C-alpha positions in Angstrom: 0.5 5.1 -8.3 2.8 7.2 -10.5 2.2 10.8 -11.4 4.1 12.7 -14.1 5.2 15.3 -11.7 5.3 16.2 -8.0 1.8 17.3 -6.7 2.6 20.4 -4.8 0.0 22.5 -3.0 -0.5 26.2 -3.6 -2.3 28.2 -0.9 -5.4 29.8 -2.5 -5.0 32.8 -0.1 -1.4 33.8 -0.4 0.1 31.6 -3.1 2.6 29.9 -0.8 3.7 26.5 -2.3 4.3 23.5 -0.1 4.8 19.7 -0.3 3.3 17.6 1.2 -0.1 19.1 1.8 -0.3 20.6 5.3 -3.4 21.3 7.4 -3.0 25.0 7.1 -0.6 27.5 5.4 2.4 28.3 7.4 2.5 31.8 5.9 -1.1 33.0 6.2 -3.1 30.4 8.1 -5.2 29.6 5.0 -6.6 26.1 4.5 -7.7 26.0 0.9 -5.2 24.5 -1.6 -4.9 24.1 -5.4 -2.8 21.1 -6.5 -0.2 21.9 -9.1 2.1 19.3 -10.7 5.7 20.4 -10.9 7.9 18.5 -13.4 11.3 20.1 -13.3 13.9 21.1 -10.7 17.6 21.7 -10.2 19.8 19.7 -7.9 21.2 21.8 -5.0 22.9 19.0 -3.0 23.4 15.2 -3.3 24.4 12.4 -1.0 24.3 8.7 -0.7 22.6 7.1 2.3 24.5 4.0 3.3 22.4 1.2 4.6 22.9 -2.6 5.1 20.2 -3.2 2.5 22.1 -1.1 -0.1 23.1 2.4 -0.9 20.4 5.0 -1.7 21.5 8.1 -3.7 19.4 11.2 -2.7 19.3 14.8 -3.8 17.8 18.1 -2.6 16.0 19.5 -5.6 15.0 23.2 -5.8 11.5 23.4 -7.4 10.9 27.1 -7.0 12.1 30.1 -5.0 10.8 28.9 -1.7 10.4 25.1 -2.1 13.0 22.3 -2.2 12.3 18.6 -1.9 14.4 15.6 -1.2 14.2 12.9 -3.9 15.7 9.6 -4.8 18.3 10.3 -7.5 20.6 8.6 -9.9 24.0 7.7 -8.5 26.6 10.4 -9.1 24.2 13.3 -9.7 25.8 16.6 -9.1 24.6 20.1 -8.0 23.4 22.2 -10.8 22.0 19.3 -12.8 18.5 19.9 -14.2 16.2 16.9 -13.3 12.7 15.7 -14.2 10.6 14.8 -11.1 8.0 12.0 -10.6 6.0 10.8 -7.6 5.8 7.1 -7.5 4.3 5.0 -4.7 4.8 7.8 -2.1 8.4 8.4 -3.1 9.8 11.4 -5.0 12.2 10.5 -7.8 14.6 12.7 -9.8 15.9 11.6 -13.1 
């Protein structure tokens, strides 16, 4: 399954935004969530995971003030790059 953006969860009680959906909010203890799709972010850090099956470029992408996610990324992506996010078969992708 592919979605156009990342389905983050916003706490209905305090507005804290998290990914993936937790059982309760770490900020206020609430347990009701509104799903919001986030489409854009900015790369904070990038690296390449070396593996016998191949190299996997990854990036830490800042979505908002208190949420960053780790996503598969194009090779050679640099910090400060604006990216478009997608969620595909359980994997976050930045492009």
